[in-house]
PDB file of N, CA, C and O in Angstrom:
ATOM      1  N   MET A   1       6.959  12.828   4.560  1.00  0.00           N
ATOM      2  CA  MET A   1       6.674  12.168   3.306  1.00  0.00           C
ATOM      3  C   MET A   1       7.860  12.135   2.390  1.00  0.00           C
ATOM      4  O   MET A   1       7.922  11.292   1.495  1.00  0.00           O
ATOM      5  N   ASN A   2       8.844  13.062   2.591  1.00  0.00           N
ATOM      6  CA  ASN A   2      10.048  13.003   1.739  1.00  0.00           C
ATOM      7  C   ASN A   2      10.820  11.722   1.837  1.00  0.00           C
ATOM      8  O   ASN A   2      11.390  11.250   0.853  1.00  0.00           O
ATOM      9  N   LYS A   3      10.842  11.144   3.047  1.00  0.00           N
ATOM     10  CA  LYS A   3      11.576   9.863   3.204  1.00  0.00           C
ATOM     11  C   LYS A   3      10.847   8.805   2.378  1.00  0.00           C
ATOM     12  O   LYS A   3      11.489   7.960   1.755  1.00  0.00           O
ATOM     13  N   THR A   4       9.496   8.843   2.366  1.00  0.00           N
ATOM     14  CA  THR A   4       8.716   7.894   1.613  1.00  0.00           C
ATOM     15  C   THR A   4       9.054   7.956   0.128  1.00  0.00           C
ATOM     16  O   THR A   4       9.240   6.930  -0.526  1.00  0.00           O
ATOM     17  N   TYR A   5       9.129   9.179  -0.389  1.00  0.00           N
ATOM     18  CA  TYR A   5       9.473   9.371  -1.831  1.00  0.00           C
ATOM     19  C   TYR A   5      10.825   8.827  -2.110  1.00  0.00           C
ATOM     20  O   TYR A   5      11.016   8.155  -3.123  1.00  0.00           O
ATOM     21  N   GLU A   6      11.804   9.093  -1.233  1.00  0.00           N
ATOM     22  CA  GLU A   6      13.177   8.602  -1.428  1.00  0.00           C
ATOM     23  C   GLU A   6      13.227   7.062  -1.481  1.00  0.00           C
ATOM     24  O   GLU A   6      13.912   6.463  -2.310  1.00  0.00           O
ATOM     25  N   LEU A   7      12.473   6.462  -0.562  1.00  0.00           N
ATOM     26  CA  LEU A   7      12.504   5.002  -0.476  1.00  0.00           C
ATOM     27  C   LEU A   7      11.699   4.336  -1.583  1.00  0.00           C
ATOM     28  O   LEU A   7      11.883   3.146  -1.841  1.00  0.00           O
ATOM     29  N   SER A   8      10.834   5.055  -2.226  1.00  0.00           N
ATOM     30  CA  SER A   8       9.947   4.491  -3.322  1.00  0.00           C
ATOM     31  C   SER A   8      10.785   3.958  -4.476  1.00  0.00           C
ATOM     32  O   SER A   8      10.358   3.023  -5.154  1.00  0.00           O
ATOM     33  N   SER A   9      11.934   4.508  -4.713  1.00  0.00           N
ATOM     34  CA  SER A   9      12.794   4.029  -5.800  1.00  0.00           C
ATOM     35  C   SER A   9      13.605   2.766  -5.424  1.00  0.00           C
ATOM     36  O   SER A   9      14.199   2.096  -6.269  1.00  0.00           O
ATOM     37  N   ILE A  10      13.590   2.489  -4.114  1.00  0.00           N
ATOM     38  CA  ILE A  10      14.343   1.327  -3.615  1.00  0.00           C
ATOM     39  C   ILE A  10      13.395   0.227  -3.173  1.00  0.00           C
ATOM     40  O   ILE A  10      13.525  -0.914  -3.616  1.00  0.00           O
ATOM     41  N   MET A  11      12.448   0.550  -2.312  1.00  0.00           N
ATOM     42  CA  MET A  11      11.473  -0.469  -1.849  1.00  0.00           C
ATOM     43  C   MET A  11      10.448  -0.741  -2.875  1.00  0.00           C
ATOM     44  O   MET A  11       9.898   0.161  -3.508  1.00  0.00           O
ATOM     45  N   PHE A  12      10.190  -2.043  -3.036  1.00  0.00           N
ATOM     46  CA  PHE A  12       9.113  -2.486  -3.920  1.00  0.00           C
ATOM     47  C   PHE A  12       9.285  -1.952  -5.372  1.00  0.00           C
ATOM     48  O   PHE A  12       8.295  -1.652  -6.039  1.00  0.00           O
ATOM     49  N   LYS A  13      10.549  -1.837  -5.851  1.00  0.00           N
ATOM     50  CA  LYS A  13      10.794  -1.295  -7.133  1.00  0.00           C
ATOM     51  C   LYS A  13      10.145  -2.125  -8.296  1.00  0.00           C
ATOM     52  O   LYS A  13       9.920  -1.619  -9.395  1.00  0.00           O
ATOM     53  N   ASP A  14       9.872  -3.369  -8.004  1.00  0.00           N
ATOM     54  CA  ASP A  14       9.284  -4.291  -9.065  1.00  0.00           C
ATOM     55  C   ASP A  14       7.767  -4.159  -9.086  1.00  0.00           C
ATOM     56  O   ASP A  14       7.121  -4.800  -9.915  1.00  0.00           O
ATOM     57  N   TYR A  15       7.176  -3.356  -8.212  1.00  0.00           N
ATOM     58  CA  TYR A  15       5.756  -3.179  -8.190  1.00  0.00           C
ATOM     59  C   TYR A  15       5.349  -1.871  -8.838  1.00  0.00           C
ATOM     60  O   TYR A  15       6.120  -0.912  -8.840  1.00  0.00           O
ATOM     61  N   PRO A  16       4.127  -1.822  -9.395  1.00  0.00           N
ATOM     62  CA  PRO A  16       3.725  -0.552 -10.108  1.00  0.00           C
ATOM     63  C   PRO A  16       3.398   0.500  -8.992  1.00  0.00           C
ATOM     64  O   PRO A  16       3.302   0.181  -7.807  1.00  0.00           O
ATOM     65  N   ASP A  17       3.241   1.728  -9.438  1.00  0.00           N
ATOM     66  CA  ASP A  17       2.977   2.823  -8.497  1.00  0.00           C
ATOM     67  C   ASP A  17       1.607   2.667  -7.783  1.00  0.00           C
ATOM     68  O   ASP A  17       1.397   3.221  -6.703  1.00  0.00           O
ATOM     69  N   CYS A  18       0.726   1.940  -8.378  1.00  0.00           N
ATOM     70  CA  CYS A  18      -0.594   1.734  -7.844  1.00  0.00           C
ATOM     71  C   CYS A  18      -0.789   0.158  -7.791  1.00  0.00           C
ATOM     72  O   CYS A  18      -0.707  -0.517  -8.818  1.00  0.00           O
ATOM     73  N   VAL A  19      -1.036  -0.364  -6.615  1.00  0.00           N
ATOM     74  CA  VAL A  19      -1.167  -1.846  -6.461  1.00  0.00           C
ATOM     75  C   VAL A  19      -2.604  -2.210  -6.071  1.00  0.00           C
ATOM     76  O   VAL A  19      -3.404  -1.367  -5.667  1.00  0.00           O
ATOM     77  N   ASN A  20      -2.887  -3.518  -6.214  1.00  0.00           N
ATOM     78  CA  ASN A  20      -4.171  -4.052  -5.809  1.00  0.00           C
ATOM     79  C   ASN A  20      -4.010  -4.846  -4.486  1.00  0.00           C
ATOM     80  O   ASN A  20      -2.933  -4.843  -3.891  1.00  0.00           O
ATOM     81  N   ILE A  21      -5.029  -5.486  -4.057  1.00  0.00           N
ATOM     82  CA  ILE A  21      -5.054  -6.201  -2.765  1.00  0.00           C
ATOM     83  C   ILE A  21      -4.054  -7.315  -2.876  1.00  0.00           C
ATOM     84  O   ILE A  21      -3.239  -7.492  -1.971  1.00  0.00           O
ATOM     85  N   SER A  22      -4.082  -8.077  -3.953  1.00  0.00           N
ATOM     86  CA  SER A  22      -3.189  -9.211  -4.147  1.00  0.00           C
ATOM     87  C   SER A  22      -1.713  -8.778  -4.029  1.00  0.00           C
ATOM     88  O   SER A  22      -0.919  -9.434  -3.354  1.00  0.00           O
ATOM     89  N   GLN A  23      -1.372  -7.694  -4.678  1.00  0.00           N
ATOM     90  CA  GLN A  23       0.001  -7.225  -4.615  1.00  0.00           C
ATOM     91  C   GLN A  23       0.361  -6.665  -3.246  1.00  0.00           C
ATOM     92  O   GLN A  23       1.509  -6.768  -2.813  1.00  0.00           O
ATOM     93  N   LEU A  24      -0.634  -6.059  -2.552  1.00  0.00           N
ATOM     94  CA  LEU A  24      -0.454  -5.604  -1.158  1.00  0.00           C
ATOM     95  C   LEU A  24      -0.083  -6.806  -0.261  1.00  0.00           C
ATOM     96  O   LEU A  24       0.830  -6.720   0.560  1.00  0.00           O
ATOM     97  N   GLN A  25      -0.789  -7.896  -0.431  1.00  0.00           N
ATOM     98  CA  GLN A  25      -0.546  -9.064   0.251  1.00  0.00           C
ATOM     99  C   GLN A  25       0.970  -9.569   0.153  1.00  0.00           C
ATOM    100  O   GLN A  25       1.631  -9.921   1.129  1.00  0.00           O
ATOM    101  N   GLN A  26       1.415  -9.552  -1.155  1.00  0.00           N
ATOM    102  CA  GLN A  26       2.763  -9.939  -1.419  1.00  0.00           C
ATOM    103  C   GLN A  26       3.735  -9.019  -0.803  1.00  0.00           C
ATOM    104  O   GLN A  26       4.719  -9.463  -0.212  1.00  0.00           O
ATOM    105  N   MET A  27       3.496  -7.712  -0.918  1.00  0.00           N
ATOM    106  CA  MET A  27       4.458  -6.715  -0.410  1.00  0.00           C
ATOM    107  C   MET A  27       4.635  -6.817   1.133  1.00  0.00           C
ATOM    108  O   MET A  27       5.739  -6.665   1.656  1.00  0.00           O
ATOM    109  N   LEU A  28       3.504  -7.079   1.842  1.00  0.00           N
ATOM    110  CA  LEU A  28       3.551  -7.161   3.268  1.00  0.00           C
ATOM    111  C   LEU A  28       3.703  -8.531   3.839  1.00  0.00           C
ATOM    112  O   LEU A  28       3.996  -8.702   5.022  1.00  0.00           O
ATOM    113  N   GLY A  29       3.501  -9.514   2.992  1.00  0.00           N
ATOM    114  CA  GLY A  29       3.596 -10.938   3.403  1.00  0.00           C
ATOM    115  C   GLY A  29       2.447 -11.258   4.381  1.00  0.00           C
ATOM    116  O   GLY A  29       2.652 -11.861   5.434  1.00  0.00           O
ATOM    117  N   ILE A  30       1.223 -10.827   3.988  1.00  0.00           N
ATOM    118  CA  ILE A  30       0.080 -11.060   4.830  1.00  0.00           C
ATOM    119  C   ILE A  30      -0.977 -11.828   4.034  1.00  0.00           C
ATOM    120  O   ILE A  30      -0.882 -11.967   2.815  1.00  0.00           O
ATOM    121  N   LYS A  31      -2.003 -12.332   4.768  1.00  0.00           N
ATOM    122  CA  LYS A  31      -3.104 -13.007   4.084  1.00  0.00           C
ATOM    123  C   LYS A  31      -4.128 -12.001   3.533  1.00  0.00           C
ATOM    124  O   LYS A  31      -4.153 -10.827   3.900  1.00  0.00           O
ATOM    125  N   ARG A  32      -4.942 -12.512   2.663  1.00  0.00           N
ATOM    126  CA  ARG A  32      -5.978 -11.685   1.990  1.00  0.00           C
ATOM    127  C   ARG A  32      -6.896 -10.953   2.950  1.00  0.00           C
ATOM    128  O   ARG A  32      -7.205  -9.776   2.764  1.00  0.00           O
ATOM    129  N   THR A  33      -7.347 -11.699   4.025  1.00  0.00           N
ATOM    130  CA  THR A  33      -8.294 -11.076   4.974  1.00  0.00           C
ATOM    131  C   THR A  33      -7.620  -9.952   5.705  1.00  0.00           C
ATOM    132  O   THR A  33      -8.258  -8.937   5.982  1.00  0.00           O
ATOM    133  N   LYS A  34      -6.326 -10.094   6.037  1.00  0.00           N
ATOM    134  CA  LYS A  34      -5.575  -9.020   6.743  1.00  0.00           C
ATOM    135  C   LYS A  34      -5.381  -7.814   5.833  1.00  0.00           C
ATOM    136  O   LYS A  34      -5.466  -6.676   6.295  1.00  0.00           O
ATOM    137  N   ALA A  35      -5.132  -8.034   4.603  1.00  0.00           N
ATOM    138  CA  ALA A  35      -4.996  -6.916   3.604  1.00  0.00           C
ATOM    139  C   ALA A  35      -6.232  -6.133   3.501  1.00  0.00           C
ATOM    140  O   ALA A  35      -6.176  -4.905   3.556  1.00  0.00           O
ATOM    141  N   TYR A  36      -7.390  -6.781   3.349  1.00  0.00           N
ATOM    142  CA  TYR A  36      -8.745  -6.146   3.297  1.00  0.00           C
ATOM    143  C   TYR A  36      -8.980  -5.407   4.621  1.00  0.00           C
ATOM    144  O   TYR A  36      -9.483  -4.284   4.589  1.00  0.00           O
ATOM    145  N   GLU A  37      -8.639  -5.984   5.786  1.00  0.00           N
ATOM    146  CA  GLU A  37      -8.845  -5.392   6.995  1.00  0.00           C
ATOM    147  C   GLU A  37      -8.056  -4.040   7.118  1.00  0.00           C
ATOM    148  O   GLU A  37      -8.600  -3.054   7.614  1.00  0.00           O
ATOM    149  N   LEU A  38      -6.811  -4.012   6.673  1.00  0.00           N
ATOM    150  CA  LEU A  38      -5.974  -2.823   6.748  1.00  0.00           C
ATOM    151  C   LEU A  38      -6.545  -1.718   5.883  1.00  0.00           C
ATOM    152  O   LEU A  38      -6.502  -0.540   6.236  1.00  0.00           O
ATOM    153  N   VAL A  39      -7.074  -2.118   4.755  1.00  0.00           N
ATOM    154  CA  VAL A  39      -7.676  -1.115   3.800  1.00  0.00           C
ATOM    155  C   VAL A  39      -9.004  -0.616   4.310  1.00  0.00           C
ATOM    156  O   VAL A  39      -9.246   0.591   4.341  1.00  0.00           O
ATOM    157  N   LYS A  40      -9.869  -1.528   4.711  1.00  0.00           N
ATOM    158  CA  LYS A  40     -11.220  -1.125   5.135  1.00  0.00           C
ATOM    159  C   LYS A  40     -11.190  -0.313   6.429  1.00  0.00           C
ATOM    160  O   LYS A  40     -12.028   0.573   6.598  1.00  0.00           O
ATOM    161  N   LYS A  41     -10.279  -0.571   7.329  1.00  0.00           N
ATOM    162  CA  LYS A  41     -10.164   0.189   8.577  1.00  0.00           C
ATOM    163  C   LYS A  41      -9.432   1.514   8.384  1.00  0.00           C
ATOM    164  O   LYS A  41      -9.375   2.339   9.296  1.00  0.00           O
ATOM    165  N   GLY A  42      -8.880   1.710   7.202  1.00  0.00           N
ATOM    166  CA  GLY A  42      -8.164   2.959   6.959  1.00  0.00           C
ATOM    167  C   GLY A  42      -6.745   2.979   7.392  1.00  0.00           C
ATOM    168  O   GLY A  42      -6.115   4.037   7.399  1.00  0.00           O
ATOM    169  N   ASN A  43      -6.213   1.839   7.757  1.00  0.00           N
ATOM    170  CA  ASN A  43      -4.807   1.799   8.157  1.00  0.00           C
ATOM    171  C   ASN A  43      -3.892   2.095   6.977  1.00  0.00           C
ATOM    172  O   ASN A  43      -2.816   2.673   7.126  1.00  0.00           O
ATOM    173  N   ILE A  44      -4.359   1.676   5.782  1.00  0.00           N
ATOM    174  CA  ILE A  44      -3.616   1.928   4.539  1.00  0.00           C
ATOM    175  C   ILE A  44      -4.724   2.673   3.663  1.00  0.00           C
ATOM    176  O   ILE A  44      -5.805   2.134   3.426  1.00  0.00           O
ATOM    177  N   ASN A  45      -4.413   3.866   3.227  1.00  0.00           N
ATOM    178  CA  ASN A  45      -5.362   4.585   2.364  1.00  0.00           C
ATOM    179  C   ASN A  45      -5.443   3.951   1.013  1.00  0.00           C
ATOM    180  O   ASN A  45      -4.424   3.600   0.419  1.00  0.00           O
ATOM    181  N   ALA A  46      -6.640   3.802   0.525  1.00  0.00           N
ATOM    182  CA  ALA A  46      -6.930   3.164  -0.790  1.00  0.00           C
ATOM    183  C   ALA A  46      -8.209   3.800  -1.371  1.00  0.00           C
ATOM    184  O   ALA A  46      -9.026   4.405  -0.678  1.00  0.00           O
ATOM    185  N   LYS A  47      -8.313   3.614  -2.693  1.00  0.00           N
ATOM    186  CA  LYS A  47      -9.515   4.032  -3.337  1.00  0.00           C
ATOM    187  C   LYS A  47     -10.226   2.824  -3.961  1.00  0.00           C
ATOM    188  O   LYS A  47      -9.590   1.968  -4.577  1.00  0.00           O
ATOM    189  N   LYS A  48     -11.506   2.770  -3.800  1.00  0.00           N
ATOM    190  CA  LYS A  48     -12.256   1.674  -4.396  1.00  0.00           C
ATOM    191  C   LYS A  48     -12.773   2.116  -5.748  1.00  0.00           C
ATOM    192  O   LYS A  48     -13.481   3.117  -5.858  1.00  0.00           O
ATOM    193  N   LEU A  49     -12.422   1.378  -6.758  1.00  0.00           N
ATOM    194  CA  LEU A  49     -12.838   1.586  -8.170  1.00  0.00           C
ATOM    195  C   LEU A  49     -13.594   0.355  -8.627  1.00  0.00           C
ATOM    196  O   LEU A  49     -13.007  -0.684  -8.929  1.00  0.00           O
ATOM    197  N   GLY A  50     -14.886   0.492  -8.671  1.00  0.00           N
ATOM    198  CA  GLY A  50     -15.716  -0.679  -8.999  1.00  0.00           C
ATOM    199  C   GLY A  50     -15.578  -1.721  -7.872  1.00  0.00           C
ATOM    200  O   GLY A  50     -15.819  -1.394  -6.710  1.00  0.00           O
ATOM    201  N   LYS A  51     -15.212  -2.905  -8.180  1.00  0.00           N
ATOM    202  CA  LYS A  51     -15.045  -3.924  -7.159  1.00  0.00           C
ATOM    203  C   LYS A  51     -13.659  -3.948  -6.574  1.00  0.00           C
ATOM    204  O   LYS A  51     -13.450  -4.594  -5.548  1.00  0.00           O
ATOM    205  N   ASP A  52     -12.712  -3.282  -7.168  1.00  0.00           N
ATOM    206  CA  ASP A  52     -11.257  -3.374  -6.755  1.00  0.00           C
ATOM    207  C   ASP A  52     -10.826  -2.190  -5.989  1.00  0.00           C
ATOM    208  O   ASP A  52     -11.338  -1.086  -6.173  1.00  0.00           O
ATOM    209  N   TYR A  53      -9.825  -2.422  -5.073  1.00  0.00           N
ATOM    210  CA  TYR A  53      -9.139  -1.362  -4.438  1.00  0.00           C
ATOM    211  C   TYR A  53      -7.818  -1.024  -5.145  1.00  0.00           C
ATOM    212  O   TYR A  53      -7.101  -1.905  -5.620  1.00  0.00           O
ATOM    213  N   LYS A  54      -7.540   0.212  -5.195  1.00  0.00           N
ATOM    214  CA  LYS A  54      -6.213   0.674  -5.735  1.00  0.00           C
ATOM    215  C   LYS A  54      -5.502   1.369  -4.596  1.00  0.00           C
ATOM    216  O   LYS A  54      -6.083   2.210  -3.910  1.00  0.00           O
ATOM    217  N   ILE A  55      -4.274   1.026  -4.400  1.00  0.00           N
ATOM    218  CA  ILE A  55      -3.483   1.429  -3.314  1.00  0.00           C
ATOM    219  C   ILE A  55      -2.149   2.027  -3.829  1.00  0.00           C
ATOM    220  O   ILE A  55      -1.409   1.372  -4.563  1.00  0.00           O
ATOM    221  N   SER A  56      -1.869   3.248  -3.438  1.00  0.00           N
ATOM    222  CA  SER A  56      -0.630   3.870  -3.828  1.00  0.00           C
ATOM    223  C   SER A  56       0.518   3.168  -3.159  1.00  0.00           C
ATOM    224  O   SER A  56       0.482   2.925  -1.953  1.00  0.00           O
ATOM    225  N   LYS A  57       1.570   2.825  -3.946  1.00  0.00           N
ATOM    226  CA  LYS A  57       2.783   2.208  -3.366  1.00  0.00           C
ATOM    227  C   LYS A  57       3.356   3.149  -2.285  1.00  0.00           C
ATOM    228  O   LYS A  57       3.893   2.679  -1.282  1.00  0.00           O
ATOM    229  N   LEU A  58       3.247   4.435  -2.481  1.00  0.00           N
ATOM    230  CA  LEU A  58       3.739   5.384  -1.444  1.00  0.00           C
ATOM    231  C   LEU A  58       3.004   5.192  -0.122  1.00  0.00           C
ATOM    232  O   LEU A  58       3.596   5.311   0.951  1.00  0.00           O
ATOM    233  N   ASN A  59       1.726   4.898  -0.205  1.00  0.00           N
ATOM    234  CA  ASN A  59       0.981   4.726   1.050  1.00  0.00           C
ATOM    235  C   ASN A  59       1.393   3.399   1.763  1.00  0.00           C
ATOM    236  O   ASN A  59       1.381   3.333   2.992  1.00  0.00           O
ATOM    237  N   VAL A  60       1.748   2.370   0.999  1.00  0.00           N
ATOM    238  CA  VAL A  60       2.238   1.154   1.606  1.00  0.00           C
ATOM    239  C   VAL A  60       3.568   1.450   2.339  1.00  0.00           C
ATOM    240  O   VAL A  60       3.759   1.014   3.474  1.00  0.00           O
ATOM    241  N   ILE A  61       4.463   2.178   1.695  1.00  0.00           N
ATOM    242  CA  ILE A  61       5.770   2.506   2.273  1.00  0.00           C
ATOM    243  C   ILE A  61       5.569   3.397   3.550  1.00  0.00           C
ATOM    244  O   ILE A  61       6.226   3.222   4.577  1.00  0.00           O
ATOM    245  N   ALA A  62       4.603   4.373   3.404  1.00  0.00           N
ATOM    246  CA  ALA A  62       4.385   5.246   4.576  1.00  0.00           C
ATOM    247  C   ALA A  62       3.757   4.440   5.739  1.00  0.00           C
ATOM    248  O   ALA A  62       4.064   4.703   6.902  1.00  0.00           O
ATOM    249  N   PHE A  63       2.915   3.501   5.440  1.00  0.00           N
ATOM    250  CA  PHE A  63       2.328   2.654   6.505  1.00  0.00           C
ATOM    251  C   PHE A  63       3.481   1.875   7.151  1.00  0.00           C
ATOM    252  O   PHE A  63       3.512   1.798   8.379  1.00  0.00           O
ATOM    253  N   ILE A  64       4.395   1.313   6.432  1.00  0.00           N
ATOM    254  CA  ILE A  64       5.469   0.599   7.061  1.00  0.00           C
ATOM    255  C   ILE A  64       6.327   1.486   7.925  1.00  0.00           C
ATOM    256  O   ILE A  64       6.744   1.101   9.017  1.00  0.00           O
ATOM    257  N   LEU A  65       6.591   2.698   7.420  1.00  0.00           N
ATOM    258  CA  LEU A  65       7.442   3.630   8.193  1.00  0.00           C
ATOM    259  C   LEU A  65       6.683   4.345   9.303  1.00  0.00           C
ATOM    260  O   LEU A  65       7.295   5.015  10.134  1.00  0.00           O
ATOM    261  N   GLY A  66       5.356   4.211   9.329  1.00  0.00           N
ATOM    262  CA  GLY A  66       4.593   4.926  10.355  1.00  0.00           C
ATOM    263  C   GLY A  66       4.431   6.419  10.056  1.00  0.00           C
ATOM    264  O   GLY A  66       4.243   7.235  10.957  1.00  0.00           O
ATOM    265  N   GLU A  67       4.508   6.745   8.777  1.00  0.00           N
ATOM    266  CA  GLU A  67       4.400   8.135   8.359  1.00  0.00           C
ATOM    267  C   GLU A  67       2.955   8.435   7.854  1.00  0.00           C
ATOM    268  O   GLU A  67       2.141   7.532   7.666  1.00  0.00           O
ATOM    269  N   GLU A  68       2.688   9.717   7.652  1.00  0.00           N
ATOM    270  CA  GLU A  68       1.436  10.141   7.140  1.00  0.00           C
ATOM    271  C   GLU A  68       1.279   9.698   5.687  1.00  0.00           C
ATOM    272  O   GLU A  68       2.235   9.788   4.917  1.00  0.00           O
ATOM    273  N   GLN A  69       0.095   9.223   5.296  1.00  0.00           N
ATOM    274  CA  GLN A  69      -0.193   8.732   3.940  1.00  0.00           C
ATOM    275  C   GLN A  69      -0.861   9.855   3.184  1.00  0.00           C
ATOM    276  O   GLN A  69      -1.438  10.773   3.765  1.00  0.00           O
ATOM    277  N   ILE A  70      -0.763   9.753   1.827  1.00  0.00           N
ATOM    278  CA  ILE A  70      -1.476  10.698   0.957  1.00  0.00           C
ATOM    279  C   ILE A  70      -2.819  10.264   0.615  1.00  0.00           C
ATOM    280  O   ILE A  70      -3.528  10.962  -0.108  1.00  0.00           O
TER     281      ILE A  70
END
């Protein structure tokens, strides 16, 4: 996870620490259905608050690197 923290200041620096599905789509260059699929299947850890998902930017980076997510 240390590598993930190091890269968080470089990768996706224009995104907030906690992103939504729309921002996840932009970060990964994927369609909305794929973003929901990744979250619902647990490939990217997220929390559902009301109707929305909140995803840690660190989890997105860890997913890309194939590392353990928080």
